[in-house]
VEXDREN-2710 file (C-alpha; in Angstrom, 1 decimal):
% VEXDREN-2710
k/r/px/py/pz
1/UNK/83.1/-103.2/64.3
2/UNK/80.0/-101.3/63.5
3/UNK/77.1/-102.1/65.9
4/UNK/74.3/-100.3/64.0
5/UNK/75.3/-100.1/60.3
6/UNK/72.9/-97.2/59.6
7/UNK/74.0/-95.3/62.7
8/UNK/76.7/-92.7/62.4
9/UNK/77.8/-91.0/65.6
10/UNK/78.1/-87.2/65.5
11/UNK/79.6/-86.9/68.9
12/UNK/83.2/-85.7/68.6
13/UNK/86.1/-87.7/70.0
14/UNK/86.4/-85.4/73.0
15/UNK/82.8/-85.8/73.8
16/UNK/83.0/-89.6/73.4
17/UNK/86.0/-89.7/75.7
18/UNK/84.2/-87.6/78.2
19/UNK/81.3/-90.1/78.2
20/UNK/83.5/-93.1/78.4
21/UNK/85.8/-92.0/81.2
22/UNK/83.5/-90.6/83.8
23/UNK/85.1/-90.7/87.2
24/UNK/83.6/-92.5/90.2
25/UNK/82.7/-89.2/91.9
26/UNK/80.4/-88.0/94.7
27/UNK/78.6/-84.7/94.3
28/UNK/76.8/-82.3/96.5
29/UNK/74.2/-80.9/94.2
30/UNK/71.4/-82.6/92.3
31/UNK/70.5/-80.5/89.3
32/UNK/67.6/-81.1/87.0
33/UNK/66.7/-79.5/83.7
34/UNK/63.5/-77.4/83.4
35/UNK/61.9/-76.1/80.3
36/UNK/61.5/-72.4/80.5
37/UNK/60.6/-69.6/78.1
38/UNK/64.1/-68.2/78.5
39/UNK/66.2/-71.3/77.9
40/UNK/65.5/-75.0/77.5
41/UNK/68.8/-75.7/79.3
42/UNK/68.3/-73.7/82.4
43/UNK/69.4/-75.7/85.4
44/UNK/67.9/-75.4/88.9
45/UNK/69.8/-76.7/91.9
46/UNK/67.9/-78.7/94.3
47/UNK/68.8/-80.3/97.7
48/UNK/72.0/-82.3/97.3
49/UNK/72.1/-86.1/97.4
50/UNK/75.0/-88.5/97.2
51/UNK/75.8/-90.4/94.0
52/UNK/76.8/-94.0/94.2
53/UNK/80.0/-95.2/92.6
54/UNK/79.7/-96.8/89.2
55/UNK/81.4/-99.8/90.7
56/UNK/78.3/-101.8/91.7
57/UNK/78.0/-104.5/94.2
58/UNK/76.7/-107.7/92.8
59/UNK/73.5/-107.4/94.9
60/UNK/72.6/-104.3/92.9
61/UNK/73.5/-105.5/89.5
62/UNK/70.6/-107.9/89.2
63/UNK/68.2/-105.0/89.0
64/UNK/70.2/-102.0/87.9
65/UNK/72.2/-99.6/89.9
66/UNK/71.0/-97.1/92.4
67/UNK/71.3/-93.7/90.9
68/UNK/69.9/-90.6/92.6
69/UNK/72.0/-88.0/90.9
70/UNK/74.9/-87.3/88.6
71/UNK/77.2/-84.4/87.7
72/UNK/75.5/-82.1/85.2
73/UNK/78.5/-82.0/82.9
74/UNK/78.4/-85.7/82.4
75/UNK/75.2/-85.7/80.5
76/UNK/75.7/-82.5/78.6
77/UNK/77.3/-84.1/75.5
78/UNK/74.7/-86.9/75.3
79/UNK/71.8/-84.5/75.7
80/UNK/73.3/-82.1/73.1
81/UNK/73.8/-85.0/70.7
82/UNK/70.2/-86.2/71.2
83/UNK/68.8/-82.8/70.5
84/UNK/70.9/-82.5/67.4
85/UNK/69.7/-85.8/66.0
86/UNK/66.1/-85.0/66.8
87/UNK/66.3/-81.5/65.5
88/UNK/65.4/-80.2/69.0
89/UNK/66.8/-76.7/68.7
90/UNK/65.8/-74.4/71.5
91/UNK/63.5/-72.4/69.2
92/UNK/61.8/-75.6/68.0
93/UNK/61.1/-76.8/71.6
94/UNK/59.9/-73.4/72.6
95/UNK/57.6/-73.2/69.6
96/UNK/55.8/-76.5/70.2
97/UNK/55.1/-75.4/73.7
98/UNK/52.8/-72.6/72.5
99/UNK/49.2/-73.3/73.5
100/UNK/47.8/-70.2/71.7
101/UNK/45.3/-71.0/69.0
102/UNK/42.5/-69.4/67.0
103/UNK/38.8/-70.1/67.6
104/UNK/37.3/-72.9/65.6
105/UNK/35.0/-71.7/62.8
106/UNK/31.3/-71.4/63.9
107/UNK/32.2/-72.1/67.5
108/UNK/30.8/-68.7/68.4
109/UNK/27.7/-69.4/66.4
110/UNK/27.2/-72.7/68.2
111/UNK/27.7/-71.1/71.5
112/UNK/25.0/-68.5/70.7
113/UNK/22.6/-71.1/69.7
114/UNK/23.3/-73.1/72.9
115/UNK/22.4/-70.1/75.0
116/UNK/19.1/-69.6/73.1
117/UNK/18.4/-73.3/73.7
118/UNK/19.1/-73.1/77.4
119/UNK/16.9/-70.0/77.8
120/UNK/14.1/-71.8/75.9
121/UNK/14.4/-74.9/78.1
122/UNK/15.1/-77.1/75.0
123/UNK/16.1/-80.7/75.6
124/UNK/19.5/-81.5/74.1
125/UNK/20.6/-85.1/73.6
126/UNK/24.2/-85.9/73.1
127/UNK/25.2/-88.6/70.6
128/UNK/28.9/-89.6/71.1
129/UNK/31.1/-92.1/69.3
130/UNK/32.0/-95.4/71.1
131/UNK/35.8/-95.3/71.3
132/UNK/37.7/-93.7/74.2
133/UNK/37.7/-90.3/72.6
134/UNK/33.9/-90.7/72.0
135/UNK/33.3/-91.8/75.6
136/UNK/35.5/-88.9/76.9
137/UNK/33.6/-86.5/74.6
138/UNK/30.2/-87.8/75.7
139/UNK/31.0/-87.7/79.4
140/UNK/32.7/-84.3/79.1
141/UNK/29.7/-82.8/77.2
142/UNK/27.0/-84.4/79.5
143/UNK/28.8/-83.2/82.7
144/UNK/29.6/-79.8/81.3
145/UNK/26.2/-79.0/80.0
146/UNK/24.6/-80.2/83.2
147/UNK/27.0/-78.0/85.2
148/UNK/25.9/-75.1/83.0
149/UNK/22.2/-75.6/83.6
150/UNK/21.1/-77.3/80.4
151/UNK/18.4/-79.9/80.1
152/UNK/20.5/-82.6/78.6
153/UNK/20.6/-86.4/78.0
154/UNK/23.3/-88.8/76.9
155/UNK/22.7/-91.5/74.3
156/UNK/24.6/-94.7/74.5
157/UNK/26.0/-95.6/71.1
158/UNK/25.9/-99.0/69.4
159/UNK/29.3/-99.9/67.9
160/UNK/27.7/-102.5/65.7
161/UNK/26.4/-99.7/63.6
162/UNK/29.8/-98.2/62.9
163/UNK/31.1/-94.7/63.6
164/UNK/28.4/-92.8/61.7
165/UNK/25.3/-91.5/63.3
166/UNK/22.5/-93.5/61.8
167/UNK/18.7/-93.3/61.4
168/UNK/18.5/-96.1/64.0
169/UNK/20.3/-93.9/66.5
170/UNK/17.8/-91.1/65.9
171/UNK/14.9/-93.5/66.3
172/UNK/16.3/-94.7/69.6
173/UNK/16.8/-91.2/70.9
174/UNK/13.3/-90.2/69.8
175/UNK/11.7/-93.2/71.5
176/UNK/13.5/-92.6/74.8
177/UNK/13.5/-88.8/74.9
178/UNK/10.7/-87.6/72.6
179/UNK/11.0/-84.1/74.0
180/UNK/14.5/-83.8/72.3
181/UNK/14.7/-80.8/70.0
182/UNK/18.5/-80.4/69.7
183/UNK/20.9/-83.1/68.8
184/UNK/24.6/-82.6/69.7
185/UNK/27.1/-85.0/68.3
186/UNK/30.7/-85.4/69.6
187/UNK/33.6/-87.2/68.0
188/UNK/31.4/-88.0/64.9
189/UNK/28.6/-86.9/62.7
190/UNK/30.4/-84.7/60.2
191/UNK/29.7/-87.1/57.3
192/UNK/26.6/-88.8/58.8
193/UNK/24.1/-87.5/56.2
194/UNK/21.5/-90.1/56.7
195/UNK/21.4/-89.7/60.4
196/UNK/21.3/-85.9/60.2
197/UNK/18.5/-86.2/57.6
198/UNK/16.5/-88.4/60.0
199/UNK/16.9/-85.9/62.8
200/UNK/15.8/-83.0/60.6
201/UNK/12.7/-85.0/59.6
202/UNK/11.8/-84.8/63.3
203/UNK/12.3/-81.1/63.4
204/UNK/15.5/-81.2/65.4
205/UNK/18.4/-78.8/65.2
206/UNK/21.6/-80.7/64.7
207/UNK/24.9/-79.5/66.1
208/UNK/28.0/-81.5/65.1
209/UNK/31.3/-81.4/67.0
210/UNK/33.8/-83.7/65.3
211/UNK/37.4/-83.9/64.3
212/UNK/37.3/-86.3/61.4
213/UNK/37.9/-85.2/57.8
214/UNK/34.8/-83.6/56.3
215/UNK/34.0/-85.1/52.9
216/UNK/32.4/-83.4/49.9
217/UNK/29.8/-82.0/49.6
218/UNK/30.2/-81.2/53.3
219/UNK/28.2/-81.5/56.5
220/UNK/24.4/-81.2/56.4
221/UNK/24.2/-80.3/60.1
222/UNK/22.8/-76.9/61.1
223/UNK/26.1/-75.9/62.8
224/UNK/29.4/-77.8/62.5
225/UNK/32.5/-77.2/64.5
226/UNK/35.4/-79.3/63.3
227/UNK/39.1/-78.5/62.8
228/UNK/39.0/-80.8/59.7
229/UNK/36.1/-78.9/58.0
230/UNK/36.7/-78.3/54.3
231/UNK/36.9/-74.5/54.9
232/UNK/38.6/-74.6/58.3
233/UNK/41.8/-72.6/58.8
234/UNK/42.5/-73.8/62.4
235/UNK/46.3/-74.4/62.5
236/UNK/46.4/-77.7/64.4
237/UNK/44.0/-80.0/62.6
238/UNK/45.0/-82.9/64.9
239/UNK/42.9/-82.2/68.0
240/UNK/40.6/-84.9/69.3
241/UNK/36.8/-84.9/69.4
242/UNK/36.7/-84.3/73.2
243/UNK/38.9/-81.2/72.8
244/UNK/36.6/-79.8/70.1
245/UNK/33.6/-80.1/72.4
246/UNK/35.6/-78.8/75.3
247/UNK/36.5/-75.6/73.3
248/UNK/32.8/-75.1/72.7
249/UNK/31.9/-75.4/76.4
250/UNK/34.8/-73.2/77.5
251/UNK/33.9/-70.5/75.0
252/UNK/30.2/-70.7/76.1
253/UNK/31.2/-70.4/79.8
254/UNK/33.5/-67.4/79.1
255/UNK/30.8/-65.6/77.2
256/UNK/27.6/-66.4/79.1
257/UNK/28.6/-67.9/82.5
258/UNK/32.1/-66.6/83.4
259/UNK/31.7/-67.8/87.0
260/UNK/31.7/-71.3/85.7
261/UNK/34.9/-71.1/83.6
262/UNK/37.0/-72.6/86.4
263/UNK/34.7/-75.6/86.8
264/UNK/34.5/-76.2/83.1
265/UNK/38.3/-76.2/82.9
266/UNK/38.4/-79.2/85.2
267/UNK/36.9/-81.1/82.3
268/UNK/40.3/-80.8/80.5
269/UNK/40.8/-84.1/82.3
270/UNK/38.7/-85.8/79.6
271/UNK/39.9/-83.7/76.7
272/UNK/43.5/-84.7/77.5
273/UNK/42.6/-88.3/77.8
274/UNK/40.9/-88.2/74.4
275/UNK/44.0/-86.5/72.9
276/UNK/46.3/-89.4/74.0
277/UNK/43.8/-92.2/73.2
278/UNK/43.1/-91.0/69.7
279/UNK/46.8/-90.6/69.0
280/UNK/46.7/-86.9/68.3
281/UNK/50.1/-85.1/67.8
282/UNK/51.4/-83.9/71.2
283/UNK/52.3/-80.5/69.9
284/UNK/51.2/-76.9/70.6
285/UNK/47.9/-76.7/72.5
286/UNK/47.7/-80.5/72.9
287/UNK/50.8/-80.5/75.1
288/UNK/49.5/-78.3/77.8
289/UNK/46.1/-79.9/77.5
290/UNK/47.6/-83.4/78.3
291/UNK/49.7/-82.0/81.1
292/UNK/46.6/-80.4/82.7
293/UNK/44.7/-83.6/82.3
294/UNK/47.4/-85.6/84.0
295/UNK/47.6/-83.1/86.8
296/UNK/43.9/-83.4/87.5
297/UNK/44.0/-87.2/87.3
298/UNK/46.8/-87.2/89.9
299/UNK/44.6/-85.1/92.2
300/UNK/42.0/-87.9/91.9
301/UNK/44.4/-90.6/93.0
302/UNK/45.0/-91.7/96.6
303/UNK/47.7/-94.1/97.8
304/UNK/46.7/-97.4/99.3
305/UNK/46.5/-97.5/103.1
306/UNK/48.9/-99.8/104.9
307/UNK/47.9/-102.7/107.1
308/UNK/49.6/-103.5/110.4
309/UNK/52.5/-105.0/108.7
310/UNK/53.1/-102.1/106.4
311/UNK/51.6/-103.8/103.3
312/UNK/49.6/-101.6/100.9
313/UNK/45.9/-102.5/100.8
314/UNK/44.6/-100.9/97.5
315/UNK/41.0/-102.1/98.0
316/UNK/41.0/-99.9/101.1
317/UNK/41.5/-96.7/99.0
318/UNK/38.9/-94.1/99.8
319/UNK/38.3/-92.1/96.6
320/UNK/36.6/-89.4/98.6
321/UNK/39.9/-88.7/100.3
322/UNK/41.5/-87.6/97.1
323/UNK/42.3/-83.9/96.8
324/UNK/40.1/-83.4/93.8
325/UNK/37.0/-85.0/95.4
326/UNK/37.5/-82.9/98.6
327/UNK/37.6/-79.8/96.4
328/UNK/34.4/-80.7/94.5
329/UNK/32.5/-81.8/97.7
330/UNK/33.4/-78.4/99.3
331/UNK/31.7/-76.5/96.4
332/UNK/28.3/-76.4/94.8
333/UNK/28.2/-78.5/91.6
334/UNK/25.7/-80.5/89.6
335/UNK/25.6/-84.1/90.8
336/UNK/26.5/-85.4/87.3
337/UNK/29.5/-83.1/87.2
338/UNK/30.8/-84.5/90.5
339/UNK/30.0/-88.1/89.4
340/UNK/32.3/-88.2/86.4
341/UNK/35.3/-87.2/88.5
342/UNK/34.3/-89.7/91.2
343/UNK/34.2/-92.3/88.4
344/UNK/37.6/-91.4/87.2
345/UNK/38.9/-91.8/90.7
346/UNK/37.2/-95.2/90.9
347/UNK/39.0/-96.2/87.6
348/UNK/42.3/-95.1/89.1
349/UNK/41.6/-97.2/92.2
350/UNK/40.7/-100.3/90.0
351/UNK/44.0/-99.9/88.1
352/UNK/45.9/-99.6/91.3
353/UNK/44.3/-102.7/92.7
354/UNK/45.2/-104.6/89.5
355/UNK/48.8/-103.4/89.8
356/UNK/48.9/-101.1/86.8
357/UNK/49.4/-98.0/89.0
358/UNK/52.0/-98.3/91.8
359/UNK/52.5/-94.7/92.7
360/UNK/51.4/-91.2/91.5
361/UNK/54.2/-91.1/88.9
362/UNK/52.5/-94.0/87.2
363/UNK/49.7/-91.7/86.1
364/UNK/51.3/-90.4/82.9
365/UNK/50.5/-90.3/79.2
366/UNK/51.7/-93.9/79.0
367/UNK/49.0/-94.9/81.5
368/UNK/46.4/-93.2/79.3
369/UNK/47.7/-94.8/76.1
370/UNK/48.6/-98.3/77.2
371/UNK/46.1/-99.1/80.0
372/UNK/43.1/-96.8/80.3
373/UNK/42.3/-96.2/76.7
374/UNK/42.8/-99.8/75.5
375/UNK/40.5/-101.0/78.4
376/UNK/37.8/-98.6/77.4
377/UNK/38.2/-99.6/73.8
378/UNK/38.0/-103.3/74.5
379/UNK/34.2/-103.9/74.3
380/UNK/34.0/-103.3/70.6
381/UNK/37.0/-105.5/70.2
382/UNK/35.4/-108.4/72.1
383/UNK/31.8/-107.6/71.2
384/UNK/31.0/-107.0/74.9
385/UNK/28.4/-104.5/76.1
386/UNK/29.5/-100.8/76.1
387/UNK/27.4/-99.9/79.1
388/UNK/30.2/-100.4/81.7
389/UNK/32.5/-97.9/79.9
390/UNK/30.0/-95.2/80.5
391/UNK/29.0/-96.7/83.9
392/UNK/32.4/-96.1/85.2
393/UNK/31.7/-92.4/85.2
394/UNK/27.9/-92.2/85.4
395/UNK/26.6/-95.1/87.6
396/UNK/24.7/-93.7/90.6
397/UNK/26.7/-95.5/93.4
398/UNK/30.4/-95.5/94.0
399/UNK/30.4/-99.3/94.3
400/UNK/28.7/-99.6/90.9
401/UNK/31.3/-97.3/89.3
402/UNK/34.2/-99.4/90.8
403/UNK/32.5/-102.7/89.7
404/UNK/32.1/-101.3/86.2
405/UNK/35.8/-100.3/86.2
406/UNK/36.8/-103.9/87.2
407/UNK/34.6/-105.3/84.4
408/UNK/36.2/-103.0/81.8
409/UNK/39.7/-104.1/83.0
410/UNK/38.7/-107.8/82.9
411/UNK/37.3/-107.4/79.4
412/UNK/40.6/-105.9/78.3
413/UNK/42.4/-109.0/79.5
414/UNK/40.1/-111.0/77.2
415/UNK/41.0/-108.6/74.4
416/UNK/44.6/-109.3/74.9
417/UNK/44.0/-113.0/74.6
418/UNK/41.9/-112.6/71.5
419/UNK/44.6/-110.4/69.9
420/UNK/47.2/-113.0/70.5
421/UNK/45.0/-115.7/69.1
422/UNK/44.1/-113.8/65.9
423/UNK/47.7/-112.7/65.3
424/UNK/48.7/-116.3/65.5
425/UNK/46.1/-117.2/63.0
426/UNK/47.3/-114.5/60.6
427/UNK/50.9/-115.7/61.0
428/UNK/49.9/-119.3/60.3
429/UNK/47.6/-118.6/57.4
430/UNK/48.4/-118.0/53.7
431/UNK/48.4/-114.3/53.1
432/UNK/49.4/-113.7/49.5
433/UNK/48.9/-109.9/49.7
434/UNK/51.0/-109.5/52.8
435/UNK/52.5/-107.3/54.1
436/UNK/50.1/-104.7/52.7
437/UNK/46.7/-106.4/53.0
438/UNK/45.6/-109.3/55.3
439/UNK/42.3/-111.2/55.5
440/UNK/41.0/-112.2/58.9
441/UNK/38.0/-113.8/60.4
442/UNK/38.4/-111.8/63.6
443/UNK/35.5/-109.7/64.8
444/UNK/35.2/-106.4/63.0
445/UNK/36.3/-104.5/66.1
446/UNK/39.6/-106.4/66.3
447/UNK/40.7/-105.5/62.7
448/UNK/42.2/-102.1/63.6
449/UNK/44.1/-103.6/66.5
450/UNK/45.5/-106.3/64.3
451/UNK/46.4/-103.8/61.6
452/UNK/48.2/-101.7/64.1
453/UNK/50.3/-104.5/65.4
454/UNK/51.2/-105.5/61.8
455/UNK/52.0/-101.9/60.9
456/UNK/54.4/-101.8/63.9
457/UNK/56.0/-105.1/62.8
458/UNK/56.5/-104.1/59.2
459/UNK/57.0/-100.3/59.7
460/UNK/54.7/-99.8/56.8
461/UNK/51.0/-99.3/56.0
462/UNK/48.8/-102.4/56.6
463/UNK/45.1/-103.0/56.0
464/UNK/43.3/-105.9/57.6
465/UNK/40.0/-106.8/56.0
466/UNK/37.2/-109.1/57.1
467/UNK/37.5/-112.2/55.0
468/UNK/34.7/-111.9/52.3
469/UNK/31.9/-114.4/52.2
470/UNK/30.1/-113.1/49.1
471/UNK/31.9/-112.3/45.8
472/UNK/29.6/-109.4/45.1
473/UNK/29.5/-107.7/48.5
474/UNK/31.7/-104.8/49.6
475/UNK/34.6/-105.7/51.9
476/UNK/35.4/-103.7/55.0
477/UNK/38.3/-103.5/57.5
478/UNK/40.8/-101.1/59.1
479/UNK/44.1/-99.6/58.1
480/UNK/47.0/-98.4/60.2
481/UNK/50.1/-96.7/59.0
482/UNK/53.3/-94.9/60.2
483/UNK/53.2/-91.2/60.5
484/UNK/54.9/-90.8/57.0
485/UNK/52.0/-92.5/55.1
486/UNK/48.5/-91.1/54.5
487/UNK/46.1/-93.9/53.8
488/UNK/43.1/-91.6/53.0
489/UNK/45.1/-89.5/50.5
490/UNK/46.6/-92.6/48.9
491/UNK/43.3/-94.3/48.2
492/UNK/41.3/-91.2/47.3
493/UNK/42.1/-91.1/43.6
494/UNK/41.2/-94.8/43.1
495/UNK/37.5/-95.7/42.5
496/UNK/36.3/-98.6/44.5
497/UNK/38.7/-98.0/47.3
498/UNK/37.6/-95.8/50.3
499/UNK/39.2/-94.8/53.5
500/UNK/37.4/-92.8/56.2
501/UNK/38.8/-91.6/59.5
502/UNK/42.3/-90.4/60.2
503/UNK/45.2/-90.4/57.8
504/UNK/47.1/-93.2/59.7
505/UNK/44.1/-94.9/61.4
506/UNK/40.9/-95.3/59.4
507/UNK/38.2/-97.7/58.1
508/UNK/39.0/-99.1/54.7
509/UNK/36.4/-100.4/52.2
510/UNK/36.5/-102.0/48.8
511/UNK/33.5/-102.1/46.5
512/UNK/34.0/-105.8/45.8
513/UNK/36.4/-108.6/46.8
514/UNK/37.9/-108.2/43.3
515/UNK/39.3/-104.8/44.4
516/UNK/41.4/-106.3/47.3
517/UNK/44.4/-107.0/45.1
518/UNK/44.3/-103.5/43.6
519/UNK/44.2/-102.2/47.2
520/UNK/47.4/-104.0/48.0
521/UNK/49.0/-102.8/44.8
522/UNK/48.1/-99.1/45.5
523/UNK/49.5/-99.3/49.1
524/UNK/52.7/-101.1/48.0
525/UNK/53.3/-98.7/45.1
526/UNK/52.9/-95.5/47.2
527/UNK/54.8/-96.9/50.2
528/UNK/57.8/-98.1/48.2
529/UNK/57.9/-94.8/46.3
530/UNK/58.2/-92.9/49.6
531/UNK/60.8/-95.4/50.9
532/UNK/62.9/-94.9/47.8
533/UNK/62.9/-91.1/48.2
534/UNK/63.8/-91.3/51.9
535/UNK/60.4/-90.0/53.2
536/UNK/59.6/-93.1/55.2
537/UNK/61.3/-92.3/58.4
538/UNK/60.2/-89.2/60.2
539/UNK/62.2/-87.8/63.1
540/UNK/61.7/-89.8/66.3
541/UNK/61.3/-93.2/64.7
542/UNK/64.9/-94.2/64.5
543/UNK/67.5/-95.0/67.2
544/UNK/68.7/-91.7/68.8
545/UNK/71.7/-93.0/70.8
546/UNK/73.5/-96.3/71.0
547/UNK/74.8/-97.5/74.3
548/UNK/77.3/-100.3/74.8
549/UNK/81.0/-101.3/74.9
550/UNK/81.9/-100.8/71.3
551/UNK/83.9/-97.8/70.2
552/UNK/81.2/-96.8/67.7
553/UNK/78.6/-96.5/70.5
554/UNK/77.7/-93.1/71.8
555/UNK/78.2/-93.9/75.4
556/UNK/79.1/-96.9/77.6
557/UNK/76.9/-98.6/80.2
558/UNK/79.9/-99.0/82.5
559/UNK/78.9/-95.8/84.4
560/UNK/75.1/-95.4/84.5
561/UNK/75.1/-92.0/86.3
562/UNK/75.2/-89.8/83.2
563/UNK/72.5/-91.9/81.6
564/UNK/70.3/-91.5/84.7
565/UNK/70.8/-87.7/84.4
566/UNK/70.0/-87.9/80.7
567/UNK/66.7/-89.6/81.5
568/UNK/65.9/-86.8/84.0
569/UNK/66.5/-84.2/81.3
570/UNK/64.4/-86.1/78.8
571/UNK/61.6/-86.5/81.3
572/UNK/61.4/-82.7/81.6
573/UNK/60.2/-82.6/78.0
574/UNK/57.2/-84.8/78.6
575/UNK/54.5/-85.5/77.4
576/UNK/55.7/-87.9/74.6
577/UNK/53.6/-89.4/72.0
578/UNK/52.6/-89.0/68.4
579/UNK/54.5/-86.2/66.8
580/UNK/56.9/-85.9/69.7
581/UNK/58.2/-89.4/70.3
582/UNK/60.0/-90.6/73.3
583/UNK/63.7/-91.0/72.5
584/UNK/64.8/-94.5/71.6
585/UNK/68.1/-96.1/72.5
586/UNK/70.0/-99.0/70.9
587/UNK/71.6/-101.1/73.6
588/UNK/74.5/-103.5/72.8
589/UNK/74.8/-106.4/75.3
590/UNK/77.8/-108.6/75.6
591/UNK/76.4/-112.2/75.8
592/UNK/79.2/-113.6/78.0
593/UNK/78.6/-110.9/80.7
594/UNK/74.8/-110.7/80.7
595/UNK/72.2/-112.5/82.8
596/UNK/68.9/-113.7/81.4
597/UNK/65.8/-114.6/83.4
598/UNK/62.0/-114.9/83.2
599/UNK/60.0/-112.7/85.5
600/UNK/56.3/-111.9/86.1
601/UNK/53.4/-113.7/87.8
602/UNK/53.3/-116.1/84.8
603/UNK/56.9/-115.9/83.9
604/UNK/55.8/-114.1/80.8
605/UNK/58.4/-111.3/80.8
606/UNK/62.2/-111.3/80.0
607/UNK/64.9/-109.6/81.9
608/UNK/68.4/-109.1/80.5
609/UNK/70.9/-107.6/82.9
610/UNK/74.1/-106.3/81.3
611/UNK/77.5/-106.9/82.9
612/UNK/77.4/-103.3/84.1
613/UNK/74.1/-103.8/85.9
614/UNK/71.6/-102.2/83.4
615/UNK/68.4/-104.2/83.6
616/UNK/66.6/-104.5/80.2
617/UNK/63.0/-105.5/80.6
618/UNK/61.0/-107.0/77.7
619/UNK/57.3/-107.4/78.4
620/UNK/55.5/-110.5/77.2
621/UNK/58.5/-111.7/75.3
622/UNK/59.6/-114.7/77.4
623/UNK/57.6/-117.4/75.5
624/UNK/59.0/-116.4/72.1
625/UNK/62.6/-115.3/73.0
626/UNK/63.8/-116.9/76.3
627/UNK/64.9/-120.2/74.9
628/UNK/66.5/-118.7/71.7
629/UNK/68.4/-116.1/73.8
630/UNK/69.4/-118.7/76.4
631/UNK/70.8/-120.9/73.6
632/UNK/72.7/-118.0/72.0
633/UNK/74.3/-117.0/75.3
634/UNK/75.2/-120.5/76.2
635/UNK/76.7/-121.3/72.8
636/UNK/78.8/-118.2/72.6
637/UNK/80.0/-118.5/76.2
638/UNK/81.0/-122.1/75.6
639/UNK/82.8/-121.2/72.4
640/UNK/84.8/-118.5/74.2
641/UNK/85.6/-120.8/77.1
642/UNK/86.8/-123.6/74.8
643/UNK/89.1/-121.2/72.9
644/UNK/90.6/-120.0/76.1
645/UNK/91.1/-123.5/77.4
646/UNK/92.9/-124.5/74.2
647/UNK/95.1/-121.5/74.3
648/UNK/93.6/-119.9/71.3
649/UNK/92.5/-116.3/70.8
650/UNK/89.0/-115.7/72.1
651/UNK/86.5/-115.7/69.2
652/UNK/84.6/-112.5/68.5
653/UNK/81.2/-112.8/70.1
654/UNK/78.0/-111.7/68.4
655/UNK/76.4/-109.0/70.6
656/UNK/72.7/-109.0/71.6
657/UNK/71.1/-105.8/70.3
658/UNK/67.8/-104.3/71.5
659/UNK/65.9/-101.1/71.0
660/UNK/64.6/-99.6/74.2
661/UNK/63.4/-96.6/76.2
662/UNK/65.2/-95.7/79.3
663/UNK/63.4/-94.9/82.5
664/UNK/64.1/-94.4/86.2
665/UNK/62.2/-96.9/88.3
666/UNK/61.5/-96.1/92.0
667/UNK/60.8/-99.0/94.3
668/UNK/61.0/-99.2/98.1
669/UNK/62.9/-95.9/98.3
670/UNK/65.5/-97.0/95.6
671/UNK/65.8/-95.4/92.2
672/UNK/67.1/-97.6/89.4
673/UNK/67.9/-96.9/85.8
674/UNK/66.3/-99.5/83.6
675/UNK/65.6/-100.1/79.9
676/UNK/62.2/-101.2/78.6
677/UNK/62.8/-103.1/75.3
678/UNK/60.5/-102.2/72.4
679/UNK/62.1/-104.6/69.9
680/UNK/65.1/-106.7/68.9
681/UNK/66.3/-105.6/65.4
682/UNK/67.5/-109.1/64.6
683/UNK/64.6/-111.0/66.2
684/UNK/63.6/-112.8/63.1
685/UNK/67.1/-114.1/62.5
686/UNK/67.3/-115.2/66.2
687/UNK/64.0/-117.1/65.9
688/UNK/65.0/-118.7/62.6
689/UNK/68.3/-119.9/64.1
690/UNK/66.4/-121.5/67.0
END
């Protein structure tokens, strides 16, 4: 029986046998894999610990087995097979770790001008974008320039005006800081010709730092630093806006204030956050940047104190007790520079209080991408004020920073509710141009989020447009696409259809409602052509290994020890994200041996535990899938029991198949292997049957 029809195992029979017949052993050495310049498979022996037998007591099977170590040889074949399927040869993995890069065009010119401005006492006003990358850019730039001795102000953007710098922004800045003579944009401005013209009319010098594609005839700013400039030769075009501005500040410090280089490098915290939040490829210099950012973030986290009964009290966390804050307080820094790190520590405290961070290992790229960035992006989704997002880092009092962080988190919960509501409305409405184009009445800031969820569902490009109210007015919305599809390039040759932003995440516009059908046709034609030629599934988007009882599976779940060791090896390759995806596993579950339950404070999550004790957690899936799965399990189990009672051969049971990531979960001193479900390949059929 073939479990995954499109999956063909490349593991030889000897390797399969080795994986299937692992002995119940005890070992003395716990070895881990470390990525080094000499070999990506160099093993380092640590202090020995004891491995538990694969024969699990029932008390452990409900949550997954305790696995602290495994013999190294047990995971060798699986890791080798994973690397083969991913194309992760040693030279490839070594190459993507290189953080060397050229200097961005005109970075040196901008740095020279900044020094002239500082010496002249010129007032610089920073104009950032309003998403997480924009917020990170603005905070990084404001804190960095203050630390370097500049006279600088930070403008609060208005997301209702869109991503471009507008004349209205210039008027606001001029009214509040009339002494402004230099405008510095971050994460935007490269194509903002009207806003730049308004600044020039006031006699300002305009410096643009951006990472969006420059459009013809090019930027009208005085100096533009952007990896996506028309004439740029910078190798990795996919760096975020915060990283661009960071490179400017670090270059400035190296050239004019070398004694400040170390302090400026602490600001990699925000550049790495912007990298993850803006879904930049985690390759080359971006990899070390994100690692550095996470390391700094962990220095800002403090575990919750315990009460008399040993219960953690996260509200009692003292952010000043964190290692990073003690370092900063022991040195001489600009107050704003210190403030932004204190604010980050307050944000970590707020996420700890709300249960999103349980320990220091919870501060990883997933925390940035799934918790912190969505929360900071929530105001434009829900049409809430943006002030709190900047207030987290820049409010004067620690208590105000913490209150702002809680407000941002609370608003993100509203964003989740609205997302579910508008997705339900889309599913229930007539959408004749689906799956390529959808029309919605959701707020403008929600359209990109909806498009992203639909693109994930269909594994294809999707544009969600605001439902038009005037037959002659332009129609706007957002597009999202898998890594193999370039929306901007696809629409560029077609008059009346425009996309601005990033190739897979951009704003989309049609000149009139009459162009919407043509938009759907263009997307469908290009996507289907790529699918026919096999270009629609880049490495890292398919299942890497299949786990389960069938002979066609790559490894069984009867012994979880080698899988735990495999997870350790995979973790050594972090960070994962766009361009370097986390490995995905297909898990085959025997319905007659599994246990199904609802978990969570509102019983909103699903937990499927295999007969071998592997817990598969599926977040926020209980409402949709608990009853259909329960019915499937009950029906198949009853059919098998009836056949046995009648003396008939047991019928073949239909397995439950899920796609998941594997992880090691530590709780109360116990380490458990568990799977986090990302999707069920046959979910639509299951729901239809129910």
